[in-house]
Each structure stands twice: as C-alpha cells, then as structure tokens.
Wavefront OBJ file of the C-alpha trace (Angstrom):
o trace
v 17.043 4.646 -24.642
v 13.650 5.934 -23.322
v 13.554 7.801 -20.034
v 11.508 5.031 -18.425
v 13.683 2.153 -19.626
v 14.964 0.027 -16.762
v 18.380 1.210 -15.641
v 20.828 -0.752 -13.611
v 21.287 0.601 -10.115
v 23.891 3.298 -9.744
v 24.021 4.228 -13.427
v 22.704 7.765 -12.787
v 25.283 10.350 -11.736
v 25.487 11.072 -8.013
v 23.401 14.094 -6.972
v 24.903 14.633 -3.503
v 21.387 14.665 -1.988
v 21.129 12.845 1.351
v 17.587 11.562 1.881
v 16.550 10.531 5.403
v 13.604 8.135 5.344
v 11.592 7.341 8.466
v 9.983 3.908 8.254
v 11.026 0.703 6.485
v 7.608 -0.310 5.147
v 6.972 -0.763 1.429
v 6.811 3.016 0.861
v 10.043 3.787 2.714
v 11.960 0.911 1.124
v 10.759 1.823 -2.367
v 11.706 5.475 -1.878
v 15.196 4.350 -0.786
v 15.662 1.911 -3.696
v 14.509 4.555 -6.174
v 16.815 7.142 -4.569
v 19.752 4.783 -5.216
v 18.592 4.372 -8.844
v 18.396 8.158 -9.268
v 21.822 8.872 -7.734
v 20.882 10.037 -4.223
v 22.110 8.704 -0.859
v 19.220 7.355 1.219
v 19.307 6.183 4.842
v 16.301 4.569 6.548
v 15.524 4.745 10.269
v 13.069 2.156 11.582
v 11.885 1.676 15.172
v 11.483 -2.120 14.888
v 14.634 -3.813 16.229
v 14.435 -6.622 13.651
v 12.548 -7.574 10.539
v 9.601 -9.865 11.307
v 7.558 -11.677 8.660
v 4.166 -10.420 9.858
v 0.729 -9.747 8.414
v -1.588 -11.403 5.960
v -2.610 -10.756 2.351
v -1.518 -7.660 0.455
v -2.248 -6.677 -3.141
v -0.030 -4.834 -5.599
v -1.606 -3.708 -8.864
v 0.210 -3.692 -12.233
v 1.170 -0.048 -11.570
v 3.301 -1.426 -8.697
v 4.461 -4.453 -10.688
v 5.899 -2.076 -13.296
v 8.082 -0.562 -10.545
v 9.195 -3.918 -9.088
v 10.016 -5.253 -12.568
v 12.659 -2.540 -13.049
v 14.597 -3.719 -10.013
v 17.443 -6.117 -10.686
v 16.367 -6.620 -14.310
v 13.191 -8.481 -13.361
v 14.774 -10.679 -10.682
v 12.827 -9.102 -7.781
v 9.495 -9.486 -9.579
v 10.390 -13.143 -10.218
v 11.010 -13.720 -6.485
v 7.698 -12.039 -5.655
v 5.872 -14.118 -8.256
v 7.138 -17.314 -6.587
v 5.316 -16.527 -3.307
v 2.204 -14.900 -4.813
v -1.188 -16.351 -5.690
v -1.542 -17.628 -9.274
v -5.076 -17.128 -10.599
v -4.374 -17.365 -14.331
v -6.529 -20.460 -14.641
v -8.872 -19.985 -11.690
v -9.911 -16.324 -11.881
v -12.237 -14.916 -9.196
v -15.532 -16.631 -8.339
v -18.163 -14.204 -7.051
v -20.924 -15.906 -5.007
v -24.341 -14.709 -3.852
v -24.188 -14.442 -0.063
v -27.179 -16.620 0.918
v -27.404 -19.336 -1.723
v -23.671 -19.596 -2.385
v -24.307 -19.802 -6.137
v -21.490 -18.535 -8.368
v -22.887 -15.435 -10.076
v -19.846 -14.923 -12.316
v -16.279 -16.087 -12.748
v -14.169 -12.991 -13.344
v -11.246 -14.066 -15.498
v -7.743 -12.908 -14.635
v -6.348 -10.528 -17.246
v -3.554 -11.958 -19.430
v -0.285 -11.841 -17.519
v 2.176 -9.148 -18.526
v 5.603 -9.835 -17.055
v 6.670 -6.177 -17.342
v 3.717 -5.035 -15.181
v 2.782 -8.040 -13.032
v 0.115 -8.070 -10.335
v 0.919 -9.624 -6.958
v -1.260 -10.967 -4.137
v 0.712 -12.583 -1.356
v 1.728 -12.566 2.283
v 2.676 -9.042 3.336
v 5.655 -10.227 5.409
v 7.112 -12.509 2.732
v 6.879 -9.882 -0.022
v 8.250 -7.229 2.340
v 11.254 -9.425 3.161
v 12.142 -9.695 -0.558
v 12.047 -5.894 -0.963
v 13.912 -5.317 2.327
v 16.728 -7.695 1.341
v 17.015 -6.124 -2.110
v 17.319 -2.633 -0.608
v 20.198 -3.835 1.600
v 21.828 -5.676 -1.300
v 22.045 -2.508 -3.445
v 23.538 -0.464 -0.605
v 20.625 1.208 1.200
v 21.684 1.923 4.773
v 18.903 0.700 7.113
v 19.176 1.542 10.808
v 16.862 -0.683 12.881
v 15.767 -0.245 16.489
v 15.908 3.561 16.359
v 12.801 5.491 17.346
v 12.544 8.972 15.872
v 11.582 11.437 18.602
v 11.554 14.590 16.540
v 12.059 16.178 13.137
v 13.901 19.401 12.371
v 14.578 21.567 9.330
v 15.983 24.944 8.389
v 16.772 26.786 5.154
v 19.749 24.553 4.396
v 18.903 21.102 5.644
v 16.571 18.757 7.487
v 16.860 15.760 9.729
v 15.677 13.829 12.735
v 16.464 13.486 16.419
v 16.592 9.938 17.752
v 15.408 8.715 21.166
v 19.006 8.768 22.471
v 19.358 12.447 21.471
v 21.445 11.833 18.319
v 20.846 14.496 15.686
v 20.905 13.156 12.117
v 21.428 15.635 9.276
v 20.424 15.458 5.638
v 18.950 17.477 2.779
v 15.413 16.111 2.944
v 13.284 13.928 5.249
v 10.583 11.564 3.994
v 8.051 10.644 6.684
v 6.996 7.168 5.650
v 5.894 6.343 9.173
v 2.426 4.959 8.488
v -1.119 5.731 9.596
v -0.033 6.892 13.056
v 2.564 9.222 11.551
v 4.467 11.640 13.804
v 5.689 13.461 10.722
v 2.109 14.243 9.709
v 1.524 16.351 12.829
v 4.758 18.224 12.205
v 4.028 18.908 8.545
v 0.447 20.029 9.150
v 1.139 22.008 12.313
v -1.772 20.259 14.071
v -2.874 16.720 14.925
v -5.159 15.155 12.357
v -7.350 12.716 14.276
v -8.499 9.536 12.529
v -12.228 8.914 12.072
v -14.138 5.665 12.004
v -15.116 4.666 8.468
v -18.150 2.851 9.891
v -16.583 -0.460 8.826
v -14.204 -3.050 10.201
v -12.550 -6.175 8.841
v -11.766 -9.506 10.360
v -8.724 -11.012 8.710
v -6.823 -14.271 9.062
v -3.980 -16.244 7.458
v -3.507 -19.903 8.437
v -2.243 -23.282 7.215
v -4.587 -25.696 5.421
v -4.286 -28.407 8.128
v -7.912 -28.343 9.371
v -9.333 -27.485 5.942
v -7.952 -30.650 4.301
v -8.978 -32.853 7.240
v -12.660 -32.145 6.454
v -14.023 -33.566 3.149
v -16.438 -30.616 2.893
v -13.649 -28.016 2.826
v -10.721 -30.064 1.481
v -11.550 -29.221 -2.148
v -10.540 -25.571 -1.580
v -6.972 -26.699 -0.864
v -6.633 -29.711 -3.175
v -6.924 -27.708 -6.386
v -4.097 -25.195 -6.117
v -4.616 -21.445 -5.766
v -8.202 -20.189 -5.512
v -10.002 -16.867 -4.972
v -13.689 -16.648 -3.982
v -15.873 -13.816 -2.757
v -19.343 -13.884 -1.164
v -21.129 -10.560 -1.585
v -23.995 -9.618 0.751
v -25.882 -6.711 2.320
v -23.248 -4.460 3.881
v -20.814 -7.382 4.185
v -18.355 -9.080 1.850
v -16.190 -12.134 2.507
v -13.091 -12.824 0.395
v -11.327 -16.184 0.705
v -8.100 -17.326 -0.978
v -5.874 -20.351 -0.984
v -2.234 -19.787 -1.934
v 1.019 -21.661 -2.523
v -0.799 -24.474 -4.276
v -3.425 -24.659 -1.514
v -0.983 -24.898 1.431
v -2.019 -21.552 2.963
v -5.495 -20.071 3.440
v -6.504 -16.500 4.094
v -9.715 -14.530 4.322
v -10.885 -10.975 4.856
v -14.431 -10.104 5.936
v -15.573 -6.459 5.707
v -18.632 -5.476 7.740
v -20.423 -2.549 9.379
v -18.897 -1.508 12.694
v -19.730 1.651 14.588
v -17.240 1.261 17.443
v -15.504 4.389 18.608
v -11.854 4.093 17.751
v -8.739 5.369 19.367
v -5.162 5.149 18.145
v -5.167 1.374 18.647
v -7.602 -0.148 16.202
v -6.272 -3.667 15.708
v -7.440 -6.312 18.205
v -7.518 -10.095 18.573
v -10.708 -11.353 16.870
v -13.365 -13.758 18.171
v -14.483 -16.604 15.899
v -17.888 -16.674 17.659
v -18.591 -13.072 16.560
v -17.734 -13.852 12.932
v -19.974 -16.951 12.958
v -22.873 -14.965 14.435
v -22.624 -12.376 11.650
v -22.615 -15.130 9.008
v -25.517 -17.199 10.428
v -27.914 -16.403 7.542
v -25.170 -16.877 4.916
v -24.145 -19.779 2.704
v -23.083 -22.445 5.285
v -19.767 -22.883 3.432
v -18.634 -19.482 4.784
v -19.127 -20.666 8.379
v -17.334 -23.937 7.588
v -14.274 -21.992 6.369
v -14.409 -19.701 9.426
v -14.592 -22.683 11.789
v -11.300 -24.054 10.395
v -9.503 -20.815 11.338
v -7.357 -20.979 14.504
v -8.639 -18.151 16.728
v -5.116 -16.905 17.510
v -4.726 -16.145 13.781
v -7.775 -13.857 13.698
v -7.408 -10.061 13.770
v -10.261 -7.567 14.243
v -9.226 -4.381 12.448
v -11.336 -1.216 12.686
v -11.060 0.685 9.417
v -10.231 4.326 9.902
v -9.884 7.069 7.382
v -8.665 10.603 7.297
v -10.009 13.337 5.102
v -7.478 14.193 2.373
v -4.756 16.280 4.025
v -4.408 19.838 2.747
v -0.616 19.404 2.405
v 1.978 16.624 2.365
v 4.976 18.986 2.360
v 6.192 21.336 5.090
v 6.165 25.038 4.280
v 3.591 24.540 1.505
v 0.154 26.165 1.580
v -1.001 26.376 5.193
v 1.758 24.055 6.465
v 4.531 25.559 8.630
v 8.224 24.874 8.013
v 10.974 25.152 5.415
v 9.810 22.775 2.675
v 12.311 19.974 3.279
v 10.058 17.421 5.006
v 7.304 15.497 3.214
v 4.885 12.653 3.853
v 4.865 9.404 1.865
v 2.351 6.562 1.651
v -0.093 5.983 4.528
v 1.308 8.956 6.445
v -0.012 11.191 3.636
v -3.008 9.204 2.408
v -4.446 6.145 4.215
v -6.513 3.878 1.934
v -9.442 1.551 2.574
v -8.492 -2.067 1.712
v -11.279 -2.263 -0.900
v -9.215 0.070 -3.095
v -6.468 -2.622 -3.202
v -4.112 0.296 -3.956
v -2.776 1.561 -0.595
v 0.697 0.029 -0.785
v 0.916 0.587 -4.546
v 0.300 4.317 -4.169
v 3.087 4.484 -1.575
v 5.390 2.941 -4.205
v 4.341 5.556 -6.768
v 5.146 8.274 -4.194
v 8.688 6.963 -3.677
v 9.416 6.694 -7.403
v 8.085 10.212 -8.061
v 10.104 11.863 -5.284
v 13.351 10.198 -6.391
v 12.954 11.344 -10.014
v 11.974 14.898 -9.036
v 14.877 15.284 -6.601
v 17.273 14.327 -9.394
v 15.665 16.754 -11.825
v 15.542 19.659 -9.345
v 19.018 19.034 -7.923
v 20.501 19.600 -4.472
v 19.977 23.354 -4.720
v 16.226 23.052 -5.204
v 15.039 20.289 -2.876
v 12.082 22.444 -1.878
v 10.944 22.822 -5.484
v 11.166 19.035 -5.913
v 8.989 18.317 -2.868
v 6.335 20.841 -3.892
v 6.340 19.322 -7.367
v 5.874 15.861 -5.781
v 2.675 17.036 -4.087
v 1.488 18.808 -7.240
v 2.046 15.741 -9.447
v 0.587 13.186 -7.039
v -2.219 14.891 -5.115
v -5.221 14.680 -7.463
v -4.395 11.159 -8.654
v -4.104 9.835 -5.101
v -7.347 11.519 -4.035
v -9.162 9.947 -6.979
v -7.722 6.471 -6.289
v -8.635 6.786 -2.577
v -12.287 7.232 -3.595
v -12.306 3.819 -5.323
v -12.059 2.152 -1.894
v -15.499 3.521 -1.075
v -17.047 2.973 -4.503
v -16.007 -0.709 -4.696
v -17.246 -1.386 -1.169
v -20.549 0.372 -1.851
v -20.966 -1.392 -5.200
v -20.811 -4.762 -3.420
v -22.635 -3.870 -0.225
v -25.655 -2.384 -2.010
v -25.969 -4.946 -4.797
v -29.240 -4.980 -6.736
v -29.507 -8.744 -7.325
v -32.290 -8.399 -9.910
v -30.011 -6.236 -12.076
v -27.075 -8.607 -11.492
v -29.231 -11.542 -12.628
v -29.677 -9.786 -15.975
v -26.042 -8.600 -16.167
v -23.640 -10.506 -13.849
v -20.732 -8.294 -14.960
v -22.141 -5.487 -12.784
v -20.716 -7.205 -9.691
v -17.179 -7.734 -10.995
v -14.230 -6.251 -9.147
v -13.409 -2.988 -10.965
v -10.144 -2.928 -12.896
v -9.489 0.653 -13.915
v -7.056 1.319 -16.755
v -6.287 4.827 -15.490
v -5.076 3.280 -12.225
v -3.345 0.142 -13.511
v -1.845 1.658 -16.662
v -0.008 4.438 -14.827
v 3.803 4.459 -15.032
v 4.952 6.675 -12.148
v 8.575 6.889 -13.323
v 7.673 7.765 -16.904
v 5.079 10.276 -15.707
v 7.590 12.039 -13.426
v 10.267 12.023 -16.154
v 7.897 13.543 -18.719
v 6.187 16.121 -16.486
v 8.773 16.787 -13.794
v 10.684 19.708 -15.315
v 7.552 21.725 -15.976
v 6.005 21.077 -12.542
v 9.309 21.820 -10.749
v 9.639 25.111 -12.673
v 6.107 26.093 -11.660
v 6.638 25.087 -8.016
v 9.946 27.004 -7.942
v 8.201 30.140 -9.238
v 5.780 29.795 -6.341
v 8.717 29.584 -3.926
v 10.266 32.766 -5.330
v 6.947 34.586 -5.153
v 6.442 33.598 -1.521
v 9.816 35.161 -0.610
v 8.957 38.576 -2.020
l 1 2 3 4 5 6 7 8 9 10 11 12 13 14 15 16 17 18 19 20 21 22 23 24 25 26 27 28 29 30 31 32 33 34 35 36 37 38 39 40 41 42 43 44 45 46 47 48 49 50 51 52 53 54 55 56 57 58 59 60 61 62 63 64 65 66 67 68 69 70 71 72 73 74 75 76 77 78 79 80 81 82 83 84 85 86 87 88 89 90 91 92 93 94 95 96 97 98 99 100 101 102 103 104 105 106 107 108 109 110 111 112 113 114 115 116 117 118 119 120 121 122 123 124 125 126 127 128 129 130 131 132 133 134 135 136 137 138 139 140 141 142 143 144 145 146 147 148 149 150 151 152 153 154 155 156 157 158 159 160 161 162 163 164 165 166 167 168 169 170 171 172 173 174 175 176 177 178 179 180 181 182 183 184 185 186 187 188 189 190 191 192 193 194 195 196 197 198 199 200 201 202 203 204 205 206 207 208 209 210 211 212 213 214 215 216 217 218 219 220 221 222 223 224 225 226 227 228 229 230 231 232 233 234 235 236 237 238 239 240 241 242 243 244 245 246 247 248 249 250 251 252 253 254 255 256 257 258 259 260 261 262 263 264 265 266 267 268 269 270 271 272 273 274 275 276 277 278 279 280 281 282 283 284 285 286 287 288 289 290 291 292 293 294 295 296 297 298 299 300 301 302 303 304 305 306 307 308 309 310 311 312 313 314 315 316 317 318 319 320 321 322 323 324 325 326 327 328 329 330 331 332 333 334 335 336 337 338 339 340 341 342 343 344 345 346 347 348 349 350 351 352 353 354 355 356 357 358 359 360 361 362 363 364 365 366 367 368 369 370 371 372 373 374 375 376 377 378 379 380 381 382 383 384 385 386 387 388 389 390 391 392 393 394 395 396 397 398 399 400 401 402 403 404 405 406 407 408 409 410 411 412 413 414 415 416 417 418 419 420 421 422 423 424 425 426 427 428 429 430 431 432 433 434 435 436 437 438 439 440 441 442
C-alpha cells in the first residue's frame, strides 16, 4: 500500500502528541482531522460560541479535493459535491466589459473524483467539514477566547480568557488574518497593508432575478459562471444549486486607508456608479441584489513573514508554536488558493509530527516551514498575476488569441499532493532541521 493511499481514521499508531489548535476555520479543522489520521490527539479552541453558516463563495482547487477525498473513503467529498457549483457542461464564459460579448468559453477540465474541485457557499462547506471532525473524535471547544500563548522546552499551550491554562506538546495558531499567534511567533506586530484593491461580494436567492425576463435566463438554466473583464475591474457572477442561489464578486481599485476592520456593509449605488460604462447586464444583475446581502471588503496583504515557527530564524521562543493558513500567509482572492493552502499546511504538519515523534516536535515544525515556505510564496504571487492579467488586458491581442484571457490553471499548483510530498520528503527535511537545532544549542 503506497504511503499516500487513503487510510481509515485511527489506523496509524498513537504518537502521544497533544496538538492544541486555535481556530476552527478550514485550516484548523483540517489540521485536526489530519492529526487524528496520523495518530495524534488534537483539541481545537474557537472563540465563536456556535457554528454559524456564514459567508459567500469559496473555491477549493483539486489539490484540496485530493485531501477531502481521503476523508471517510470519499463520503465527505460527495457531500461537498452536492452543494457545489457544477460547471461540467457550462464552463466559464469570459465577457468583454463594455460590449458584453463572450470572448471565450473556458471549458471545465474533465472531472476527477479523486481530486475534485469545489466552488460553493463557505458556510455550507465548512459545516460539512466541522461535523466530520466531530464525528471522528476531534474535541472542539467553542466560545473560548485565547488570551495568551505559552511554551517552554517541554511543552506549549494557551491561556483562556477565564485564566485556564491548557497544556500540550505543540500549538497551531490557525487564528486567521488578525492572528494573535503571529505577533507572538514573530516577536513584533506585523501590520497589514492595503493592496490597493477591494471587492464587493454578495450571495442571494434568485427571487428578483427570475421575476425579470431580462435576468431570468441566468437562473433557469442550472449552474452558470460568467466573468466580465475590464480596465482595473473584474466582475464574476455565478448561479448555483440549479440556479436557486446567485453570487457575485467585483474586484476594483480602492485606495482607502485600512485598519484592523476591513469588512463593511456595501452600497448598491456605489457599485452601479462604478459599472455605468459597462455592459448594462452587469447593472441589471447588481440591481437584483438585496443591499443587506452586500459586503464591501478591503483587500489587505502582508509581506511574506520571515518565520511561521517560534524559535526559528529571528523568531523568539522554544519552537513549539507555529502559524497555519491565513495567520501565516494571507492570500488575495484572485489566487483562488487561500483556503486550499491552509489545508496543505494542516496535512503537512500532521505527517511531519508523526515522522519526527513526540521527542522532536521542534524538528517537525521547522521541517513544516522548510517544506511549505517557497511553495506558498510562489502560489501567493498568482493572486497578483491573475488580477493583473485581467485588469491590464490588451484587447487587440485577445482578439487574435482569446485563450490569453483564460483563468490560469497551473499544474504545479493543482497537481500537488501534500500528504504524498510530506511522506516522501519528510524524513530528510526533519533530519536537516534537527541538525540545525543541535547546532543552535552549541
């Protein structure tokens, strides 16, 4: 049986490693599920008092689908498929911003059930993963805010708002873009910067769309995906669940100063004003959107962090606390890889902890950074390159070769198998990282 073959949960021997995970987002849940698969004992602490089905569209590439498919012998992927957009027949229509003409229909790649791609409602997909984690025995403690982190030579843990000290062998800070763990790992506060862009985003029922003959066709023909590409703006519109739900995302220039709160209620009038010179169909779709469903989200970025692991490089600490997902590497939505990379993090850590063993947690965490860092940095860049490709389109060139405007699908991103990669390279990278640890003690 190959190292990357799907294993049933609990079939790996117990390692005795207690993994404390802060945050029950996709990254935290995946890390916990993978820890169970690799024989560790995870426990998640989450500040939200209850699970709420929130958000709008989220994308998982085939490199995430490969991970989901291994859970419950394909049953979790099947549940996710049932609530995700199906574009096998429709593909992706790319329109010119002003005329509305379809420049190209980008076909969906043939479906591979062992590495599926999912686009669906963030909250609904999250609920499936959350319930699966609980079902296989992940302890999830809700309504507990983490006030502090601690670590020493022999262990690491967290201190809760009520003063409770929780002890474990390793702490994974999967606490998102506003991560507290990040400040602790780095030894300083890493302030977010404006990316110079913002997105309006909305998810709503088809009620008003189907009441108008001019927009009804978007919802009467099942799942659809259309994009209008223009100067420094792109507008992506989908219908899902057979046309019952609609969602759109509009990326545009925005130079607002940002603070730590960068998500606001949106104004339909502002969106319409921006789209005045565009294909009138865009404004028609916007006008069917209930204003209370509109979010104005300022896109921030952080320069790649020098370290994701405490006690590594310039980071203070004892090497038992690390950052996962957005806490380590926030992505622009145009990469369509942010959540997927958080999944790859969780899988990698779980495999490396098993390989390194309880006595060498610090070697495992250093190896995690060493294995993941360059790949993540390279994938992060694609968020900018895709956006810039669309926003600076040379329409004369596209007329001659419409394929120039297609959404990039990179084999080196999609073809990656995080579990297989960690299994094949883990021992060597752990050995190297452990040498570094010994050398730093001399």
